[in-house]
N, C-alpha and C positions, 0 to 999 in steps of 0.2 A: 504492499500498499504506500508505502514511504516512497518507492521509485516511481510511482505511477504520479505522485503529488510533485515530486522532484521534475519531473518530464512536462507536467501542467504548473508549473508555476506561475505563468501568466495568467490561467483562468482566477489563481488564488488572488492575485496582483488586481483583475480585472473587478473580482466582486468585491474585492477592498473599496477600489475606485467606485463602482456604482452607490457602494453604500454610502460612501464620502459625498457624493453628488446628493444622493438623497437628504442625506442629514443637513447638507449646507442649506439647500431648499425647505426643510422643514423648520431650520433656526433660524433664516432669516425671511421667508415667506410663510410662515406657519398654515395662514389658510390654503393656500396650495397643497399643502403636504396633508391637511383636514379632508382637503374635497378628494384628492387621490386615495387615501385611505377609504372612503366613503363610497367612493365608484367602483373601488376594487372589491370592496365588501358586495355591493349592489351586482357585481357579474357573477360573484362568487352565489348568491343568494338564487340568481336566475337559472344559471347552471344546474346548481343542486334541485330547485324545483324542476324542471325538465327531467332529469334523471330520475326524482322521485315518481314523477307522471308515468315515465316510460315502463318503470319496474313495477307499478301498478297496474297498468294496461296489461303485463304480462304475465300477472300471478294469477294463480289458480282461484276461482270466487268461492270456494268450498276451503274452509277452517283457517285460511289467512286472512291476515288483517288489509286486505288491499284498499280499503275504504281509507284507512288512517295514512296511508302512505300516498293516498290521491289528495286527501286533505292538508298533507305537511306539501306535498308540491305545489298545492295551491297556493298556501300562505308562502312558502320560500320565494313563488315568482311576483305575487304580491309585494312584497317586502323588496325585493329586489327592483321592482320598479319605482315602489316610494322611494329609493336610494337616487334613482336615477332623475327622478323629476321632481323630487324633494330633498337634495342632499344636506339643506339644514336641517331639517327637521330628525334625517338620521343621524346628522353628524350629534345633534343634541341628545338624542336617544342613547348614543353609544356614549358619552360623557355621563350620563344619568346611570346607566348600568356599572360603568365604573363607577361612579360615586355610592351608588348603592352597595356595591360589592367592598368599598373602602370602609363604609359603615360597620358592615357584618363583620369582616374581618377584625377591624377595632375592637368591637364589642367581646367577639373571642378572644383576641388577644388580651384583654383588660381581664375578662372572667380566666382566663388561664393563671395570670399574674398572679390572682388571688390565691388561686388552688395551689400555684408552686412555691408561696410564700414561705409554708412548713418545710421546703425541700431543699431550696437553695437562696443565697445571696444575692442581692440587687435585683430581685425580681421585678422591682420597680422599671427598671428599663424595657420590661415587655410591655409593663401597665402603659408608661411613655410613648412607647412606639403605638400602643393601642390607642391611646389620646390623640396623636398625631394623625393616625389613618381616621378616626372619626372626624379631625376637625378638616381634613382634607376632602371627606367623603361633604361636610355640611356646604364647603367652601364650592365644592363642584355643584353642588342642588340649588346655591343661592346665586350663582354665576355660571350657568353651563357653557356660554360662548367663549368668557373669559378661559374657563377650564379645558375647552376644546383646543386654543391657541396652545394655552401652557403645554398641556400632552404631547402636541406637536413638536415644540420646542424641546421637552424631554426627549423623546422619540429620536429627533433630529439630534441630540448631544449625544444619545448613544450611538447612532449610528456613524457618526462623524468618528468616536472614539473604536468601535468594531471594524470600520473599514479600513483605517489606519494601522490596527496591528494586522487585519489579512495582508496589506500591502506591504507591511514590514515581513512578515510571516513568508510571503510570496517569493521576495528578494532573498531573503534568509536559504528559501529552497534553491534559489537558482544558483547561490554560492556556494551551496552545498553539493548541489550536481556538478559544478566545475570541477569540485576537487574529488569529488567522486571519480570522474571522469580522468584527472590525471592521474589519480591512484592506480585506474585499472588500464592506464595505458601500457604498453607492453615494455618490457626493462624497468619496469617499478615493481617493486614487492607491493604485494597486494597485503590490506590488512587481513588480521586473522579473525 
């Protein structure tokens, strides 16, 4: 596997460059990144819906829940259409789902911290992280549009760091491949 990565070092670098470009767009033009994510989700929902309808049409009518597959397919197609025709609504819904997730996980972290205080020290760190999660969720509910922009910026920052690491890895793979070629050249001792 390592040798296949060495031979395709350029693919790792290109993947990193693509991540960096997406990250720069997300950081400097967050609404564009949010729109791209919404459209990507919309395309996924449409494809998922069509495939569910195809599966439902081919399912035997007796003993199989084909009706639920068809229902799921219709819901997915409608959701995809909403994402394409009302992307702002879809972006806000995504932010609200993240806000809801943040609230629930924050509550769970606080409950876990209370339960763990008998067993470990500094359980307040888990409780504090729970409070932070709850605060983040509340902020997303109070200002979902600003939340979408903030999420896009954070995703962009992650993509820039991730992409930079991939570029670095790709260049290291290239250098390693050159050293391996030199060691494998005739007349040179091969490593054992």
